[in-house]
Every structure is written in C-alpha cells, then in structure tokens.
C-alpha atoms as a printed R data frame, in Angstrom:
    type eleno elety resid chain resno       x       y       z
1   ATOM     1    CA   UNK     A     1   9.388   3.789 -36.238
2   ATOM     2    CA   UNK     A     2   7.981   2.863 -32.882
3   ATOM     3    CA   UNK     A     3   7.854   6.638 -31.061
4   ATOM     4    CA   UNK     A     4   6.741   4.789 -27.916
5   ATOM     5    CA   UNK     A     5   9.753   5.937 -25.565
6   ATOM     6    CA   UNK     A     6  10.675   9.260 -27.169
7   ATOM     7    CA   UNK     A     7  11.832  11.810 -25.175
8   ATOM     8    CA   UNK     A     8   8.945  14.256 -25.538
9   ATOM     9    CA   UNK     A     9   6.213  11.427 -25.095
10  ATOM    10    CA   UNK     A    10   8.091  10.262 -21.798
11  ATOM    11    CA   UNK     A    11   8.323  13.635 -20.704
12  ATOM    12    CA   UNK     A    12   4.380  14.185 -21.403
13  ATOM    13    CA   UNK     A    13   3.779  11.032 -19.452
14  ATOM    14    CA   UNK     A    14   6.060  11.975 -16.225
15  ATOM    15    CA   UNK     A    15   4.478  15.544 -16.243
16  ATOM    16    CA   UNK     A    16   0.562  13.757 -16.230
17  ATOM    17    CA   UNK     A    17   1.615  11.240 -13.247
18  ATOM    18    CA   UNK     A    18   3.148  14.058 -11.690
19  ATOM    19    CA   UNK     A    19   0.504  16.360 -11.193
20  ATOM    20    CA   UNK     A    20  -1.797  13.425 -10.032
21  ATOM    21    CA   UNK     A    21   0.394  12.499  -7.756
22  ATOM    22    CA   UNK     A    22  -1.733  13.475  -4.955
23  ATOM    23    CA   UNK     A    23  -4.794  12.246  -2.838
24  ATOM    24    CA   UNK     A    24  -7.031  15.107  -3.527
25  ATOM    25    CA   UNK     A    25  -7.226  17.127  -6.473
26  ATOM    26    CA   UNK     A    26  -8.418  20.941  -6.577
27  ATOM    27    CA   UNK     A    27  -9.876  23.557  -8.750
28  ATOM    28    CA   UNK     A    28  -6.085  24.945  -9.730
29  ATOM    29    CA   UNK     A    29  -4.984  21.777  -9.854
30  ATOM    30    CA   UNK     A    30  -7.886  20.410 -12.816
31  ATOM    31    CA   UNK     A    31  -6.853  23.480 -14.578
32  ATOM    32    CA   UNK     A    32  -3.578  22.620 -15.082
33  ATOM    33    CA   UNK     A    33  -4.870  18.859 -15.727
34  ATOM    34    CA   UNK     A    34  -7.040  19.914 -18.613
35  ATOM    35    CA   UNK     A    35  -4.264  21.984 -20.439
36  ATOM    36    CA   UNK     A    36  -2.073  18.822 -20.311
37  ATOM    37    CA   UNK     A    37  -4.639  16.389 -21.717
38  ATOM    38    CA   UNK     A    38  -5.215  19.103 -24.539
39  ATOM    39    CA   UNK     A    39  -1.456  18.397 -25.676
40  ATOM    40    CA   UNK     A    40  -1.106  15.091 -24.699
41  ATOM    41    CA   UNK     A    41  -0.554  12.248 -27.572
42  ATOM    42    CA   UNK     A    42   1.066   9.414 -25.878
43  ATOM    43    CA   UNK     A    43  -2.427   7.726 -25.136
44  ATOM    44    CA   UNK     A    44  -1.153   4.157 -26.508
45  ATOM    45    CA   UNK     A    45   1.056   3.844 -23.249
46  ATOM    46    CA   UNK     A    46   0.032   5.845 -20.764
47  ATOM    47    CA   UNK     A    47  -1.928   2.749 -19.145
48  ATOM    48    CA   UNK     A    48   0.944   0.678 -18.714
49  ATOM    49    CA   UNK     A    49   3.230   3.657 -17.185
50  ATOM    50    CA   UNK     A    50   0.947   4.626 -15.393
51  ATOM    51    CA   UNK     A    51   0.114   0.944 -13.954
52  ATOM    52    CA   UNK     A    52   4.230   0.677 -13.766
53  ATOM    53    CA   UNK     A    53   4.384   3.483 -11.018
54  ATOM    54    CA   UNK     A    54   1.654   2.537  -8.987
55  ATOM    55    CA   UNK     A    55  -0.667   5.310 -10.377
56  ATOM    56    CA   UNK     A    56  -3.325   4.045 -12.813
57  ATOM    57    CA   UNK     A    57  -6.167   4.064 -10.523
58  ATOM    58    CA   UNK     A    58  -5.223   7.971  -9.007
59  ATOM    59    CA   UNK     A    59  -4.454   9.189 -13.024
60  ATOM    60    CA   UNK     A    60  -8.109   7.384 -13.340
61  ATOM    61    CA   UNK     A    61  -9.337   9.172 -10.328
62  ATOM    62    CA   UNK     A    62  -8.492  12.674 -11.582
63  ATOM    63    CA   UNK     A    63  -9.684  12.263 -14.685
64  ATOM    64    CA   UNK     A    64 -13.120  11.397 -13.871
65  ATOM    65    CA   UNK     A    65 -13.210  14.064 -11.140
66  ATOM    66    CA   UNK     A    66 -11.954  16.419 -13.632
67  ATOM    67    CA   UNK     A    67 -14.734  15.844 -16.241
68  ATOM    68    CA   UNK     A    68 -12.174  15.731 -18.758
69  ATOM    69    CA   UNK     A    69 -12.448  13.297 -21.783
70  ATOM    70    CA   UNK     A    70  -9.696  11.359 -22.947
71  ATOM    71    CA   UNK     A    71  -9.806   8.717 -25.745
72  ATOM    72    CA   UNK     A    72 -12.254   5.816 -25.515
73  ATOM    73    CA   UNK     A    73  -9.927   3.044 -25.343
74  ATOM    74    CA   UNK     A    74  -7.426   4.831 -22.714
75  ATOM    75    CA   UNK     A    75 -10.378   5.317 -20.438
76  ATOM    76    CA   UNK     A    76 -11.415   1.583 -21.023
77  ATOM    77    CA   UNK     A    77  -7.978   0.621 -20.187
78  ATOM    78    CA   UNK     A    78  -7.789   2.810 -16.846
79  ATOM    79    CA   UNK     A    79 -10.895   2.120 -15.956
80  ATOM    80    CA   UNK     A    80  -9.974  -2.024 -16.019
81  ATOM    81    CA   UNK     A    81  -7.248  -1.138 -13.874
82  ATOM    82    CA   UNK     A    82  -8.813   0.935 -10.977
83  ATOM    83    CA   UNK     A    83 -11.682  -2.212 -10.957
84  ATOM    84    CA   UNK     A    84  -8.811  -5.010 -10.336
85  ATOM    85    CA   UNK     A    85  -7.357  -2.292  -8.198
86  ATOM    86    CA   UNK     A    86 -10.346  -1.854  -6.320
87  ATOM    87    CA   UNK     A    87 -10.810  -5.768  -6.068
88  ATOM    88    CA   UNK     A    88  -7.328  -6.381  -4.703
89  ATOM    89    CA   UNK     A    89  -7.628  -3.345  -2.152
90  ATOM    90    CA   UNK     A    90 -11.473  -5.191  -0.770
91  ATOM    91    CA   UNK     A    91  -8.974  -8.561  -0.410
92  ATOM    92    CA   UNK     A    92  -6.132  -6.785   1.498
93  ATOM    93    CA   UNK     A    93  -8.757  -5.196   3.843
94  ATOM    94    CA   UNK     A    94 -10.802  -8.260   4.359
95  ATOM    95    CA   UNK     A    95  -7.519 -10.180   5.130
96  ATOM    96    CA   UNK     A    96  -6.618  -7.610   7.409
97  ATOM    97    CA   UNK     A    97  -9.633  -7.391   9.503
98  ATOM    98    CA   UNK     A    98  -9.633 -10.892   9.666
99  ATOM    99    CA   UNK     A    99  -5.866 -10.759  10.947
100 ATOM   100    CA   UNK     A   100  -6.481  -8.501  13.605
101 ATOM   101    CA   UNK     A   101  -9.777 -10.256  14.878
102 ATOM   102    CA   UNK     A   102  -8.012 -13.649  15.666
103 ATOM   103    CA   UNK     A   103  -4.780 -11.134  17.080
104 ATOM   104    CA   UNK     A   104  -6.959  -9.081  19.301
105 ATOM   105    CA   UNK     A   105  -8.331 -12.111  21.152
106 ATOM   106    CA   UNK     A   106  -5.009 -12.699  22.113
107 ATOM   107    CA   UNK     A   107  -4.174  -9.431  23.439
108 ATOM   108    CA   UNK     A   108  -1.936  -8.590  21.080
109 ATOM   109    CA   UNK     A   109  -2.593  -5.346  19.072
110 ATOM   110    CA   UNK     A   110  -0.157  -4.592  16.135
111 ATOM   111    CA   UNK     A   111   0.797  -1.589  14.049
112 ATOM   112    CA   UNK     A   112  -0.517  -1.522  10.540
113 ATOM   113    CA   UNK     A   113   2.283  -0.022   8.297
114 ATOM   114    CA   UNK     A   114   3.190   1.260   4.855
115 ATOM   115    CA   UNK     A   115   0.650   0.940   2.030
116 ATOM   116    CA   UNK     A   116  -2.192   0.291   3.388
117 ATOM   117    CA   UNK     A   117  -2.091   2.374   6.404
118 ATOM   118    CA   UNK     A   118  -1.566   5.240   4.155
119 ATOM   119    CA   UNK     A   119  -3.959   4.102   1.823
120 ATOM   120    CA   UNK     A   120  -6.645   4.726   4.723
121 ATOM   121    CA   UNK     A   121  -5.042   7.483   6.216
122 ATOM   122    CA   UNK     A   122  -4.707   9.801   2.923
123 ATOM   123    CA   UNK     A   123  -6.719   8.682   0.184
124 ATOM   124    CA   UNK     A   124 -11.098   9.324  -0.451
125 ATOM   125    CA   UNK     A   125 -10.796   5.329  -1.623
126 ATOM   126    CA   UNK     A   126  -8.199   3.187  -0.476
127 ATOM   127    CA   UNK     A   127  -8.137   1.382  -3.688
128 ATOM   128    CA   UNK     A   128  -6.198   4.680  -5.188
129 ATOM   129    CA   UNK     A   129  -3.498   3.736  -3.218
130 ATOM   130    CA   UNK     A   130  -2.343  -0.076  -4.308
131 ATOM   131    CA   UNK     A   131  -0.848  -2.052  -1.830
132 ATOM   132    CA   UNK     A   132   1.287  -5.149  -2.612
133 ATOM   133    CA   UNK     A   133   1.082  -7.191   0.852
134 ATOM   134    CA   UNK     A   134  -0.065  -6.223   4.188
135 ATOM   135    CA   UNK     A   135   2.742  -4.957   7.018
136 ATOM   136    CA   UNK     A   136   2.133  -5.210  10.648
137 ATOM   137    CA   UNK     A   137   4.261  -4.351  13.551
138 ATOM   138    CA   UNK     A   138   4.185  -6.476  16.826
139 ATOM   139    CA   UNK     A   139   6.635  -6.615  19.788
140 ATOM   140    CA   UNK     A   140   9.257  -9.076  19.713
141 ATOM   141    CA   UNK     A   141   7.886 -11.120  22.269
142 ATOM   142    CA   UNK     A   142   4.791 -11.222  20.327
143 ATOM   143    CA   UNK     A   143   6.523 -13.000  17.253
144 ATOM   144    CA   UNK     A   144   5.934 -16.641  18.330
145 ATOM   145    CA   UNK     A   145   2.416 -16.775  19.361
146 ATOM   146    CA   UNK     A   146   1.296 -14.209  16.514
147 ATOM   147    CA   UNK     A   147   3.112 -17.201  14.046
148 ATOM   148    CA   UNK     A   148   1.069 -19.898  15.742
149 ATOM   149    CA   UNK     A   149  -1.925 -18.155  15.391
150 ATOM   150    CA   UNK     A   150  -1.739 -17.302  11.940
151 ATOM   151    CA   UNK     A   151  -0.759 -21.091  10.981
152 ATOM   152    CA   UNK     A   152  -3.226 -22.170  13.108
153 ATOM   153    CA   UNK     A   153  -5.682 -20.825  10.450
154 ATOM   154    CA   UNK     A   154  -4.237 -21.554   7.377
155 ATOM   155    CA   UNK     A   155  -1.509 -19.123   6.822
156 ATOM   156    CA   UNK     A   156   1.766 -20.587   5.152
157 ATOM   157    CA   UNK     A   157   4.451 -19.278   7.352
158 ATOM   158    CA   UNK     A   158   8.028 -18.874   5.991
159 ATOM   159    CA   UNK     A   159   9.719 -20.524   9.244
160 ATOM   160    CA   UNK     A   160  13.315 -18.704  10.039
161 ATOM   161    CA   UNK     A   161  16.149 -20.876   9.379
162 ATOM   162    CA   UNK     A   162  17.849 -23.190  11.723
163 ATOM   163    CA   UNK     A   163  20.475 -22.259  13.667
164 ATOM   164    CA   UNK     A   164  19.741 -18.342  13.988
165 ATOM   165    CA   UNK     A   165  20.753 -16.622  17.080
166 ATOM   166    CA   UNK     A   166  17.949 -14.279  16.734
167 ATOM   167    CA   UNK     A   167  14.422 -13.538  15.008
168 ATOM   168    CA   UNK     A   168  14.731 -12.306  11.439
169 ATOM   169    CA   UNK     A   169  13.219  -8.924  12.086
170 ATOM   170    CA   UNK     A   170  10.380  -9.671   8.815
171 ATOM   171    CA   UNK     A   171   8.413 -12.936   8.960
172 ATOM   172    CA   UNK     A   172   6.515 -13.785   5.468
173 ATOM   173    CA   UNK     A   173   3.466 -15.302   5.211
174 ATOM   174    CA   UNK     A   174   0.682 -15.813   2.868
175 ATOM   175    CA   UNK     A   175  -3.110 -16.001   3.152
176 ATOM   176    CA   UNK     A   176  -5.327 -19.321   2.567
177 ATOM   177    CA   UNK     A   177  -7.011 -18.579  -1.292
178 ATOM   178    CA   UNK     A   178 -10.066 -17.388  -1.413
179 ATOM   179    CA   UNK     A   179 -11.908 -16.185  -4.291
180 ATOM   180    CA   UNK     A   180  -9.047 -17.001  -6.784
181 ATOM   181    CA   UNK     A   181  -6.508 -14.197  -4.233
182 ATOM   182    CA   UNK     A   182  -3.865 -15.219  -1.846
183 ATOM   183    CA   UNK     A   183  -2.786 -12.326   0.339
184 ATOM   184    CA   UNK     A   184   0.730 -11.806   1.139
185 ATOM   185    CA   UNK     A   185   1.488 -10.289   5.175
186 ATOM   186    CA   UNK     A   186   4.597  -8.939   6.403
187 ATOM   187    CA   UNK     A   187   4.964  -9.574  10.140
188 ATOM   188    CA   UNK     A   188   7.657  -7.138  11.416
189 ATOM   189    CA   UNK     A   189   8.898  -6.733  14.903
190 ATOM   190    CA   UNK     A   190  10.591  -4.503  17.271
191 ATOM   191    CA   UNK     A   191  12.459  -4.591  20.530
192 ATOM   192    CA   UNK     A   192  11.610  -1.323  23.046
193 ATOM   193    CA   UNK     A   193  15.084  -2.414  24.307
194 ATOM   194    CA   UNK     A   194  16.831  -1.829  20.512
195 ATOM   195    CA   UNK     A   195  18.708  -4.408  18.853
196 ATOM   196    CA   UNK     A   196  21.999  -4.276  17.810
197 ATOM   197    CA   UNK     A   197  23.501  -5.145  14.552
198 ATOM   198    CA   UNK     A   198  26.888  -7.513  14.745
199 ATOM   199    CA   UNK     A   199  28.971  -4.433  13.932
200 ATOM   200    CA   UNK     A   200  27.103  -3.463  17.540
201 ATOM   201    CA   UNK     A   201  25.374  -0.218  15.563
202 ATOM   202    CA   UNK     A   202  21.439   0.691  16.643
203 ATOM   203    CA   UNK     A   203  18.674  -0.869  14.130
204 ATOM   204    CA   UNK     A   204  16.626   2.849  14.762
205 ATOM   205    CA   UNK     A   205  14.334   1.360  11.844
206 ATOM   206    CA   UNK     A   206  11.495   1.237  14.407
207 ATOM   207    CA   UNK     A   207  12.304   3.761  17.065
208 ATOM   208    CA   UNK     A   208   9.637   5.853  18.598
209 ATOM   209    CA   UNK     A   209   6.578   3.115  17.845
210 ATOM   210    CA   UNK     A   210   5.794   2.989  21.395
211 ATOM   211    CA   UNK     A   211   4.558   6.412  20.953
212 ATOM   212    CA   UNK     A   212   0.584   6.507  21.435
213 ATOM   213    CA   UNK     A   213  -0.885   5.101  17.981
214 ATOM   214    CA   UNK     A   214  -3.386   6.126  15.498
215 ATOM   215    CA   UNK     A   215  -7.145   4.688  15.591
216 ATOM   216    CA   UNK     A   216  -7.940   3.774  11.926
217 ATOM   217    CA   UNK     A   217 -11.655   2.425  11.437
218 ATOM   218    CA   UNK     A   218 -11.850  -0.073   9.017
219 ATOM   219    CA   UNK     A   219 -14.318  -2.676   8.407
220 ATOM   220    CA   UNK     A   220 -16.044  -1.140  11.323
221 ATOM   221    CA   UNK     A   221 -13.135  -2.623  13.106
222 ATOM   222    CA   UNK     A   222 -10.468  -0.403  15.349
223 ATOM   223    CA   UNK     A   223  -6.828  -0.457  13.443
224 ATOM   224    CA   UNK     A   224  -3.812   0.963  14.950
225 ATOM   225    CA   UNK     A   225  -0.945   2.676  12.705
226 ATOM   226    CA   UNK     A   226   1.664   4.867  13.795
227 ATOM   227    CA   UNK     A   227   1.014   8.777  14.296
228 ATOM   228    CA   UNK     A   228   0.074  10.463  10.816
229 ATOM   229    CA   UNK     A   229   2.930  11.612   8.300
230 ATOM   230    CA   UNK     A   230   2.612  15.500   8.814
231 ATOM   231    CA   UNK     A   231   5.452  16.571   6.961
232 ATOM   232    CA   UNK     A   232   4.957  14.556   3.859
233 ATOM   233    CA   UNK     A   233   2.625  15.630   0.945
234 ATOM   234    CA   UNK     A   234   0.273  13.308  -1.022
C-alpha cells in the first residue's frame, strides 16, 4: 500500500518545512531540526513537497548549516534543486541589472518589488528565496517610455487591449533568451494621485510608495525597493 500521502508522513514533512521556513538559523533551531530529522521517515517525497512550496533551497541550506546527515538520495536531489534555483537566481539578477541600467539612462528609477526584493533584503543567499519573475514599479507617466525602451532591446511586451480607457496596472514582458532561459518581468505602475475603480472605490495597492525608498546593492548596482518589512519574520 502506498503510504506517500499518509497523514503521518504529511505531518512530518510540513513540520520540517515549517521549522526551516526562516532565512537565518540559530542553535536552538538546529537542535530542533536534529530531533525532527532523527525521527523523519518521509524521505522519498520530501524533495518534491519542499520544491512545491518553494522551500527546497532553504531546506537544503539549513540541513547543510546544521551538519546533520540525511539519506544520500534525498541529499543529492535537494542539492540539485538548490543548484537549479541558484542558476535561475543568477539569471534573474542579470536581467534585473540590465533593465535597471537601461531605465536609469532615461532617468527612470523603478522600485524592485516582491520575491526578488525579499531575496536580497532578508536572505544570506538570494537563491534561497526562489523568484518566478521580476516585479518592477514605475510611475504611471513612465509606462509608455518603459515599454518602448524594453521593446527596443528585444523584450516581448504584451500590449494593452485596444479600446481600453486606462493603462492596465500590470504589463507583462519576457526577456530575450540567453543560455536557454527567458525571464518573465511584470511592470506595475501607480498614480501618485490615486486611482478610482469603476465602483468609485480607491485603489490603495501602492499607497505609501512615494516614501523614501530603500537602496540595495545587487551585482554592484544600486537598486531601489520599498522600505524593509519590519513586522514580518522570515
């Protein structure tokens, strides 16, 4: 009988992932990790479940930092997943720096948002926080220029549907292929005066983004992002 999805194995796996869901470990955490791994039996399905939750690199990191031995097969798969995400992280970083450099030449200084910003703000290795795309925030009156600049260097920009009375808050594009990888980019925009929906309610998604941005140094380049999140633990 296949016990892969048994409640006990699922509970073991999710307790382990929950323990490792932090950017930095500490001695007490690694003591708890040793206890959990000593009792752990769901090795076969662990890598796939960790990967499904974006946790494979972080799990690999904490196991390595703890010095605890795990089954060779599981260790090999987790290491492979980490290396894959490290390669993708490097590709995301390369594309980010290319875009920022291009936009800065036009005096446009976007904010880096979401996954990649968190990876560089909170994690000792950005590969530990997988990102699926690059999210940038620009001002509403910069959207047209950004679109033309990116299209001019080979980005495939999805254009707004004809007849729309407004610019969609999110424009999607894909970077030119390099080494077999194309990176998805989402260009978001905000109107400092606010935007009103059709039902006359305010769109408050980007309120406060005119506050002083936070500077990150990524690949030797200064990248702006929103102020660090103070109340959330990673």
